[in-house]
mmCIF file of the N, C-alpha and C atoms, coordinates in Angstrom:
data_MODEL
# 
_entry.id   MODEL 
# 
loop_
_atom_site.group_PDB 
_atom_site.id 
_atom_site.type_symbol 
_atom_site.label_atom_id 
_atom_site.label_alt_id 
_atom_site.label_comp_id 
_atom_site.label_asym_id 
_atom_site.label_entity_id 
_atom_site.label_seq_id 
_atom_site.pdbx_PDB_ins_code 
_atom_site.Cartn_x 
_atom_site.Cartn_y 
_atom_site.Cartn_z 
_atom_site.occupancy 
_atom_site.B_iso_or_equiv 
_atom_site.pdbx_formal_charge 
_atom_site.auth_seq_id 
_atom_site.auth_comp_id 
_atom_site.auth_asym_id 
_atom_site.auth_atom_id 
_atom_site.pdbx_PDB_model_num 
ATOM 1   N N  . MET A 1 1  ? -47.364 -36.449 -60.541 1.00 0.00 ? 1  MET A N  1 
ATOM 2   C CA . MET A 1 1  ? -46.863 -36.722 -59.214 1.00 0.00 ? 1  MET A CA 1 
ATOM 3   C C  . MET A 1 1  ? -47.983 -37.363 -58.395 1.00 0.00 ? 1  MET A C  1 
ATOM 4   N N  . PRO A 1 2  ? -47.682 -38.457 -57.726 1.00 0.00 ? 2  PRO A N  1 
ATOM 5   C CA . PRO A 1 2  ? -48.689 -39.106 -56.903 1.00 0.00 ? 2  PRO A CA 1 
ATOM 6   C C  . PRO A 1 2  ? -49.184 -38.194 -55.774 1.00 0.00 ? 2  PRO A C  1 
ATOM 7   N N  . VAL A 1 3  ? -50.447 -38.333 -55.438 1.00 0.00 ? 3  VAL A N  1 
ATOM 8   C CA . VAL A 1 3  ? -51.062 -37.466 -54.433 1.00 0.00 ? 3  VAL A CA 1 
ATOM 9   C C  . VAL A 1 3  ? -50.379 -37.608 -53.074 1.00 0.00 ? 3  VAL A C  1 
ATOM 10  N N  . GLY A 1 4  ? -50.058 -38.808 -52.669 1.00 0.00 ? 4  GLY A N  1 
ATOM 11  C CA . GLY A 1 4  ? -49.411 -39.017 -51.371 1.00 0.00 ? 4  GLY A CA 1 
ATOM 12  C C  . GLY A 1 4  ? -48.062 -38.334 -51.288 1.00 0.00 ? 4  GLY A C  1 
ATOM 13  N N  . LEU A 1 5  ? -47.326 -38.381 -52.369 1.00 0.00 ? 5  LEU A N  1 
ATOM 14  C CA . LEU A 1 5  ? -46.016 -37.741 -52.419 1.00 0.00 ? 5  LEU A CA 1 
ATOM 15  C C  . LEU A 1 5  ? -46.155 -36.220 -52.386 1.00 0.00 ? 5  LEU A C  1 
ATOM 16  N N  . ALA A 1 6  ? -47.096 -35.699 -53.144 1.00 0.00 ? 6  ALA A N  1 
ATOM 17  C CA . ALA A 1 6  ? -47.336 -34.251 -53.152 1.00 0.00 ? 6  ALA A CA 1 
ATOM 18  C C  . ALA A 1 6  ? -47.773 -33.779 -51.768 1.00 0.00 ? 6  ALA A C  1 
ATOM 19  N N  . TYR A 1 7  ? -48.615 -34.554 -51.106 1.00 0.00 ? 7  TYR A N  1 
ATOM 20  C CA . TYR A 1 7  ? -49.081 -34.188 -49.765 1.00 0.00 ? 7  TYR A CA 1 
ATOM 21  C C  . TYR A 1 7  ? -47.925 -34.188 -48.770 1.00 0.00 ? 7  TYR A C  1 
ATOM 22  N N  . ALA A 1 8  ? -47.040 -35.158 -48.864 1.00 0.00 ? 8  ALA A N  1 
ATOM 23  C CA . ALA A 1 8  ? -45.891 -35.209 -47.951 1.00 0.00 ? 8  ALA A CA 1 
ATOM 24  C C  . ALA A 1 8  ? -44.996 -33.993 -48.141 1.00 0.00 ? 8  ALA A C  1 
ATOM 25  N N  . ILE A 1 9  ? -44.757 -33.620 -49.375 1.00 0.00 ? 9  ILE A N  1 
ATOM 26  C CA . ILE A 1 9  ? -43.920 -32.454 -49.652 1.00 0.00 ? 9  ILE A CA 1 
ATOM 27  C C  . ILE A 1 9  ? -44.603 -31.183 -49.167 1.00 0.00 ? 9  ILE A C  1 
ATOM 28  N N  . TRP A 1 10 ? -45.883 -31.025 -49.462 1.00 0.00 ? 10 TRP A N  1 
ATOM 29  C CA . TRP A 1 10 ? -46.628 -29.839 -49.048 1.00 0.00 ? 10 TRP A CA 1 
ATOM 30  C C  . TRP A 1 10 ? -46.679 -29.731 -47.530 1.00 0.00 ? 10 TRP A C  1 
ATOM 31  N N  . SER A 1 11 ? -46.918 -30.826 -46.843 1.00 0.00 ? 11 SER A N  1 
ATOM 32  C CA . SER A 1 11 ? -46.983 -30.811 -45.375 1.00 0.00 ? 11 SER A CA 1 
ATOM 33  C C  . SER A 1 11 ? -45.633 -30.451 -44.765 1.00 0.00 ? 11 SER A C  1 
ATOM 34  N N  . GLY A 1 12 ? -44.584 -31.058 -45.282 1.00 0.00 ? 12 GLY A N  1 
ATOM 35  C CA . GLY A 1 12 ? -43.241 -30.761 -44.769 1.00 0.00 ? 12 GLY A CA 1 
ATOM 36  C C  . GLY A 1 12 ? -42.868 -29.314 -44.969 1.00 0.00 ? 12 GLY A C  1 
ATOM 37  N N  . ALA A 1 13 ? -43.139 -28.789 -46.150 1.00 0.00 ? 13 ALA A N  1 
ATOM 38  C CA . ALA A 1 13 ? -42.834 -27.381 -46.425 1.00 0.00 ? 13 ALA A CA 1 
ATOM 39  C C  . ALA A 1 13 ? -43.666 -26.469 -45.526 1.00 0.00 ? 13 ALA A C  1 
ATOM 40  N N  . GLY A 1 14 ? -44.915 -26.817 -45.301 1.00 0.00 ? 14 GLY A N  1 
ATOM 41  C CA . GLY A 1 14 ? -45.774 -26.006 -44.438 1.00 0.00 ? 14 GLY A CA 1 
ATOM 42  C C  . GLY A 1 14 ? -45.268 -25.955 -43.008 1.00 0.00 ? 14 GLY A C  1 
ATOM 43  N N  . ILE A 1 15 ? -44.840 -27.080 -42.477 1.00 0.00 ? 15 ILE A N  1 
ATOM 44  C CA . ILE A 1 15 ? -44.322 -27.134 -41.107 1.00 0.00 ? 15 ILE A CA 1 
ATOM 45  C C  . ILE A 1 15 ? -43.098 -26.235 -40.970 1.00 0.00 ? 15 ILE A C  1 
ATOM 46  N N  . VAL A 1 16 ? -42.183 -26.364 -41.896 1.00 0.00 ? 16 VAL A N  1 
ATOM 47  C CA . VAL A 1 16 ? -40.951 -25.580 -41.831 1.00 0.00 ? 16 VAL A CA 1 
ATOM 48  C C  . VAL A 1 16 ? -41.244 -24.092 -42.011 1.00 0.00 ? 16 VAL A C  1 
ATOM 49  N N  . LEU A 1 17 ? -42.047 -23.741 -43.001 1.00 0.00 ? 17 LEU A N  1 
ATOM 50  C CA . LEU A 1 17 ? -42.315 -22.330 -43.270 1.00 0.00 ? 17 LEU A CA 1 
ATOM 51  C C  . LEU A 1 17 ? -43.093 -21.652 -42.143 1.00 0.00 ? 17 LEU A C  1 
ATOM 52  N N  . VAL A 1 18 ? -44.077 -22.333 -41.578 1.00 0.00 ? 18 VAL A N  1 
ATOM 53  C CA . VAL A 1 18 ? -44.836 -21.750 -40.468 1.00 0.00 ? 18 VAL A CA 1 
ATOM 54  C C  . VAL A 1 18 ? -43.942 -21.596 -39.232 1.00 0.00 ? 18 VAL A C  1 
ATOM 55  N N  . SER A 1 19 ? -43.090 -22.558 -38.967 1.00 0.00 ? 19 SER A N  1 
ATOM 56  C CA . SER A 1 19 ? -42.171 -22.449 -37.835 1.00 0.00 ? 19 SER A CA 1 
ATOM 57  C C  . SER A 1 19 ? -41.206 -21.287 -38.014 1.00 0.00 ? 19 SER A C  1 
ATOM 58  N N  . LEU A 1 20 ? -40.671 -21.145 -39.226 1.00 0.00 ? 20 LEU A N  1 
ATOM 59  C CA . LEU A 1 20 ? -39.757 -20.036 -39.489 1.00 0.00 ? 20 LEU A CA 1 
ATOM 60  C C  . LEU A 1 20 ? -40.471 -18.684 -39.431 1.00 0.00 ? 20 LEU A C  1 
ATOM 61  N N  . ALA A 1 21 ? -41.707 -18.622 -39.897 1.00 0.00 ? 21 ALA A N  1 
ATOM 62  C CA . ALA A 1 21 ? -42.482 -17.384 -39.817 1.00 0.00 ? 21 ALA A CA 1 
ATOM 63  C C  . ALA A 1 21 ? -42.745 -17.012 -38.360 1.00 0.00 ? 21 ALA A C  1 
ATOM 64  N N  . GLY A 1 22 ? -43.060 -17.972 -37.526 1.00 0.00 ? 22 GLY A N  1 
ATOM 65  C CA . GLY A 1 22 ? -43.265 -17.712 -36.106 1.00 0.00 ? 22 GLY A CA 1 
ATOM 66  C C  . GLY A 1 22 ? -42.003 -17.199 -35.441 1.00 0.00 ? 22 GLY A C  1 
ATOM 67  N N  . TRP A 1 23 ? -40.875 -17.742 -35.842 1.00 0.00 ? 23 TRP A N  1 
ATOM 68  C CA . TRP A 1 23 ? -39.595 -17.292 -35.302 1.00 0.00 ? 23 TRP A CA 1 
ATOM 69  C C  . TRP A 1 23 ? -39.275 -15.876 -35.773 1.00 0.00 ? 23 TRP A C  1 
ATOM 70  N N  . TRP A 1 24 ? -39.466 -15.626 -37.057 1.00 0.00 ? 24 TRP A N  1 
ATOM 71  C CA . TRP A 1 24 ? -39.094 -14.342 -37.650 1.00 0.00 ? 24 TRP A CA 1 
ATOM 72  C C  . TRP A 1 24 ? -40.016 -13.210 -37.199 1.00 0.00 ? 24 TRP A C  1 
ATOM 73  N N  . TRP A 1 25 ? -41.328 -13.393 -37.331 1.00 0.00 ? 25 TRP A N  1 
ATOM 74  C CA . TRP A 1 25 ? -42.267 -12.297 -37.089 1.00 0.00 ? 25 TRP A CA 1 
ATOM 75  C C  . TRP A 1 25 ? -42.734 -12.182 -35.640 1.00 0.00 ? 25 TRP A C  1 
ATOM 76  N N  . PHE A 1 26 ? -42.829 -13.302 -34.944 1.00 0.00 ? 26 PHE A N  1 
ATOM 77  C CA . PHE A 1 26 ? -43.394 -13.284 -33.604 1.00 0.00 ? 26 PHE A CA 1 
ATOM 78  C C  . PHE A 1 26 ? -42.378 -13.554 -32.506 1.00 0.00 ? 26 PHE A C  1 
ATOM 79  N N  . GLY A 1 27 ? -41.123 -13.762 -32.881 1.00 0.00 ? 27 GLY A N  1 
ATOM 80  C CA . GLY A 1 27 ? -40.070 -13.959 -31.893 1.00 0.00 ? 27 GLY A CA 1 
ATOM 81  C C  . GLY A 1 27 ? -40.157 -15.259 -31.121 1.00 0.00 ? 27 GLY A C  1 
ATOM 82  N N  . GLN A 1 28 ? -40.855 -16.232 -31.661 1.00 0.00 ? 28 GLN A N  1 
ATOM 83  C CA . GLN A 1 28 ? -40.941 -17.526 -30.983 1.00 0.00 ? 28 GLN A CA 1 
ATOM 84  C C  . GLN A 1 28 ? -39.601 -18.236 -31.097 1.00 0.00 ? 28 GLN A C  1 
ATOM 85  N N  . SER A 1 29 ? -39.238 -18.916 -30.048 1.00 0.00 ? 29 SER A N  1 
ATOM 86  C CA . SER A 1 29 ? -37.927 -19.567 -30.049 1.00 0.00 ? 29 SER A CA 1 
ATOM 87  C C  . SER A 1 29 ? -38.000 -20.938 -30.712 1.00 0.00 ? 29 SER A C  1 
ATOM 88  N N  . LEU A 1 30 ? -36.911 -21.289 -31.349 1.00 0.00 ? 30 LEU A N  1 
ATOM 89  C CA . LEU A 1 30 ? -36.742 -22.624 -31.925 1.00 0.00 ? 30 LEU A CA 1 
ATOM 90  C C  . LEU A 1 30 ? -35.567 -23.268 -31.201 1.00 0.00 ? 30 LEU A C  1 
ATOM 91  N N  . ASP A 1 31 ? -35.852 -24.321 -30.431 1.00 0.00 ? 31 ASP A N  1 
ATOM 92  C CA . ASP A 1 31 ? -34.772 -24.990 -29.722 1.00 0.00 ? 31 ASP A CA 1 
ATOM 93  C C  . ASP A 1 31 ? -34.093 -26.012 -30.641 1.00 0.00 ? 31 ASP A C  1 
ATOM 94  N N  . LEU A 1 32 ? -33.046 -26.617 -30.136 1.00 0.00 ? 32 LEU A N  1 
ATOM 95  C CA . LEU A 1 32 ? -32.256 -27.545 -30.937 1.00 0.00 ? 32 LEU A CA 1 
ATOM 96  C C  . LEU A 1 32 ? -33.084 -28.710 -31.488 1.00 0.00 ? 32 LEU A C  1 
ATOM 97  N N  . PRO A 1 33 ? -33.946 -29.341 -30.681 1.00 0.00 ? 33 PRO A N  1 
ATOM 98  C CA . PRO A 1 33 ? -34.756 -30.428 -31.249 1.00 0.00 ? 33 PRO A CA 1 
ATOM 99  C C  . PRO A 1 33 ? -35.663 -29.962 -32.394 1.00 0.00 ? 33 PRO A C  1 
ATOM 100 N N  . ALA A 1 34 ? -36.205 -28.740 -32.299 1.00 0.00 ? 34 ALA A N  1 
ATOM 101 C CA . ALA A 1 34 ? -37.051 -28.224 -33.379 1.00 0.00 ? 34 ALA A CA 1 
ATOM 102 C C  . ALA A 1 34 ? -36.234 -28.004 -34.641 1.00 0.00 ? 34 ALA A C  1 
ATOM 103 N N  . ILE A 1 35 ? -35.049 -27.464 -34.498 1.00 0.00 ? 35 ILE A N  1 
ATOM 104 C CA . ILE A 1 35 ? -34.186 -27.220 -35.661 1.00 0.00 ? 35 ILE A CA 1 
ATOM 105 C C  . ILE A 1 35 ? -33.749 -28.538 -36.290 1.00 0.00 ? 35 ILE A C  1 
ATOM 106 N N  . ILE A 1 36 ? -33.400 -29.504 -35.471 1.00 0.00 ? 36 ILE A N  1 
ATOM 107 C CA . ILE A 1 36 ? -33.009 -30.820 -35.996 1.00 0.00 ? 36 ILE A CA 1 
ATOM 108 C C  . ILE A 1 36 ? -34.192 -31.474 -36.708 1.00 0.00 ? 36 ILE A C  1 
ATOM 109 N N  . GLY A 1 37 ? -35.364 -31.399 -36.113 1.00 0.00 ? 37 GLY A N  1 
ATOM 110 C CA . GLY A 1 37 ? -36.549 -31.997 -36.726 1.00 0.00 ? 37 GLY A CA 1 
ATOM 111 C C  . GLY A 1 37 ? -36.877 -31.363 -38.064 1.00 0.00 ? 37 GLY A C  1 
ATOM 112 N N  . MET A 1 38 ? -36.809 -30.041 -38.135 1.00 0.00 ? 38 MET A N  1 
ATOM 113 C CA . MET A 1 38 ? -37.078 -29.369 -39.411 1.00 0.00 ? 38 MET A CA 1 
ATOM 114 C C  . MET A 1 38 ? -36.013 -29.688 -40.442 1.00 0.00 ? 38 MET A C  1 
ATOM 115 N N  . SER A 1 39 ? -34.771 -29.853 -39.998 1.00 0.00 ? 39 SER A N  1 
ATOM 116 C CA . SER A 1 39 ? -33.703 -30.244 -40.918 1.00 0.00 ? 39 SER A CA 1 
ATOM 117 C C  . SER A 1 39 ? -33.959 -31.634 -41.484 1.00 0.00 ? 39 SER A C  1 
ATOM 118 N N  . LEU A 1 40 ? -34.449 -32.532 -40.651 1.00 0.00 ? 40 LEU A N  1 
ATOM 119 C CA . LEU A 1 40 ? -34.771 -33.879 -41.128 1.00 0.00 ? 40 LEU A CA 1 
ATOM 120 C C  . LEU A 1 40 ? -35.940 -33.853 -42.113 1.00 0.00 ? 40 LEU A C  1 
ATOM 121 N N  . ILE A 1 41 ? -36.916 -32.976 -41.874 1.00 0.00 ? 41 ILE A N  1 
ATOM 122 C CA . ILE A 1 41 ? -38.037 -32.839 -42.810 1.00 0.00 ? 41 ILE A CA 1 
ATOM 123 C C  . ILE A 1 41 ? -37.528 -32.365 -44.172 1.00 0.00 ? 41 ILE A C  1 
ATOM 124 N N  . VAL A 1 42 ? -36.685 -31.338 -44.157 1.00 0.00 ? 42 VAL A N  1 
ATOM 125 C CA . VAL A 1 42 ? -36.131 -30.817 -45.411 1.00 0.00 ? 42 VAL A CA 1 
ATOM 126 C C  . VAL A 1 42 ? -35.295 -31.892 -46.110 1.00 0.00 ? 42 VAL A C  1 
ATOM 127 N N  . ALA A 1 43 ? -34.494 -32.623 -45.340 1.00 0.00 ? 43 ALA A N  1 
ATOM 128 C CA . ALA A 1 43 ? -33.684 -33.692 -45.926 1.00 0.00 ? 43 ALA A CA 1 
ATOM 129 C C  . ALA A 1 43 ? -34.573 -34.770 -46.543 1.00 0.00 ? 43 ALA A C  1 
ATOM 130 N N  . GLY A 1 44 ? -35.675 -35.096 -45.899 1.00 0.00 ? 44 GLY A N  1 
ATOM 131 C CA . GLY A 1 44 ? -36.599 -36.093 -46.435 1.00 0.00 ? 44 GLY A CA 1 
ATOM 132 C C  . GLY A 1 44 ? -37.239 -35.636 -47.732 1.00 0.00 ? 44 GLY A C  1 
ATOM 133 N N  . VAL A 1 45 ? -37.626 -34.368 -47.796 1.00 0.00 ? 45 VAL A N  1 
ATOM 134 C CA . VAL A 1 45 ? -38.215 -33.836 -49.026 1.00 0.00 ? 45 VAL A CA 1 
ATOM 135 C C  . VAL A 1 45 ? -37.191 -33.860 -50.158 1.00 0.00 ? 45 VAL A C  1 
ATOM 136 N N  . VAL A 1 46 ? -35.956 -33.489 -49.852 1.00 0.00 ? 46 VAL A N  1 
ATOM 137 C CA . VAL A 1 46 ? -34.899 -33.527 -50.874 1.00 0.00 ? 46 VAL A CA 1 
ATOM 138 C C  . VAL A 1 46 ? -34.656 -34.957 -51.338 1.00 0.00 ? 46 VAL A C  1 
ATOM 139 N N  . LEU A 1 47 ? -34.593 -35.888 -50.400 1.00 0.00 ? 47 LEU A N  1 
ATOM 140 C CA . LEU A 1 47 ? -34.385 -37.295 -50.772 1.00 0.00 ? 47 LEU A CA 1 
ATOM 141 C C  . LEU A 1 47 ? -35.498 -37.814 -51.668 1.00 0.00 ? 47 LEU A C  1 
ATOM 142 N N  . ILE A 1 48 ? -36.729 -37.474 -51.336 1.00 0.00 ? 48 ILE A N  1 
ATOM 143 C CA . ILE A 1 48 ? -37.858 -37.912 -52.154 1.00 0.00 ? 48 ILE A CA 1 
ATOM 144 C C  . ILE A 1 48 ? -37.745 -37.340 -53.564 1.00 0.00 ? 48 ILE A C  1 
ATOM 145 N N  . ASN A 1 49 ? -37.451 -36.049 -53.650 1.00 0.00 ? 49 ASN A N  1 
ATOM 146 C CA . ASN A 1 49 ? -37.393 -35.409 -54.968 1.00 0.00 ? 49 ASN A CA 1 
ATOM 147 C C  . ASN A 1 49 ? -36.217 -35.866 -55.798 1.00 0.00 ? 49 ASN A C  1 
ATOM 148 N N  . VAL A 1 50 ? -35.093 -36.178 -55.178 1.00 0.00 ? 50 VAL A N  1 
ATOM 149 C CA . VAL A 1 50 ? -33.895 -36.542 -55.927 1.00 0.00 ? 50 VAL A CA 1 
ATOM 150 C C  . VAL A 1 50 ? -33.852 -38.042 -56.243 1.00 0.00 ? 50 VAL A C  1 
ATOM 151 N N  . PHE A 1 51 ? -34.227 -38.871 -55.297 1.00 0.00 ? 51 PHE A N  1 
ATOM 152 C CA . PHE A 1 51 ? -33.981 -40.310 -55.446 1.00 0.00 ? 51 PHE A CA 1 
ATOM 153 C C  . PHE A 1 51 ? -35.221 -41.174 -55.615 1.00 0.00 ? 51 PHE A C  1 
ATOM 154 N N  . SER A 1 52 ? -36.416 -40.633 -55.472 1.00 0.00 ? 52 SER A N  1 
ATOM 155 C CA . SER A 1 52 ? -37.618 -41.457 -55.564 1.00 0.00 ? 52 SER A CA 1 
ATOM 156 C C  . SER A 1 52 ? -37.851 -41.929 -56.996 1.00 0.00 ? 52 SER A C  1 
ATOM 157 N N  . SER A 1 53 ? -38.143 -43.206 -57.138 1.00 0.00 ? 53 SER A N  1 
ATOM 158 C CA . SER A 1 53 ? -38.438 -43.744 -58.454 1.00 0.00 ? 53 SER A CA 1 
ATOM 159 C C  . SER A 1 53 ? -39.901 -43.507 -58.842 1.00 0.00 ? 53 SER A C  1 
ATOM 160 N N  . VAL A 1 54 ? -40.690 -42.956 -57.925 1.00 0.00 ? 54 VAL A N  1 
ATOM 161 C CA . VAL A 1 54 ? -42.092 -42.672 -58.190 1.00 0.00 ? 54 VAL A CA 1 
ATOM 162 C C  . VAL A 1 54 ? -42.223 -41.450 -59.086 1.00 0.00 ? 54 VAL A C  1 
ATOM 163 N N  . LEU A 1 55 ? -41.317 -40.495 -58.909 1.00 0.00 ? 55 LEU A N  1 
ATOM 164 C CA . LEU A 1 55 ? -41.367 -39.266 -59.705 1.00 0.00 ? 55 LEU A CA 1 
ATOM 165 C C  . LEU A 1 55 ? -40.749 -39.468 -61.077 1.00 0.00 ? 55 LEU A C  1 
ATOM 166 N N  . PRO A 1 56 ? -41.330 -38.878 -62.113 1.00 0.00 ? 56 PRO A N  1 
ATOM 167 C CA . PRO A 1 56 ? -40.692 -38.939 -63.423 1.00 0.00 ? 56 PRO A CA 1 
ATOM 168 C C  . PRO A 1 56 ? -39.460 -38.028 -63.436 1.00 0.00 ? 56 PRO A C  1 
ATOM 169 N N  . HIS A 1 57 ? -38.371 -38.494 -64.037 1.00 0.00 ? 57 HIS A N  1 
ATOM 170 C CA . HIS A 1 57 ? -37.137 -37.696 -64.112 1.00 0.00 ? 57 HIS A CA 1 
ATOM 171 C C  . HIS A 1 57 ? -36.880 -37.266 -65.528 1.00 0.00 ? 57 HIS A C  1 
# 
């Protein structure tokens, strides 16, 4: 897996997981723009993994 692709996936997962941990454990609120943004990050990671020609299938 190319380093740039791995970094994008790792960064996206980190953003989503840290945001969810803050919501779950610390009661921080997630407003609609935050939820939409995290959904787009997850969708981008899925698109890369499913449709990217860079990854071996």
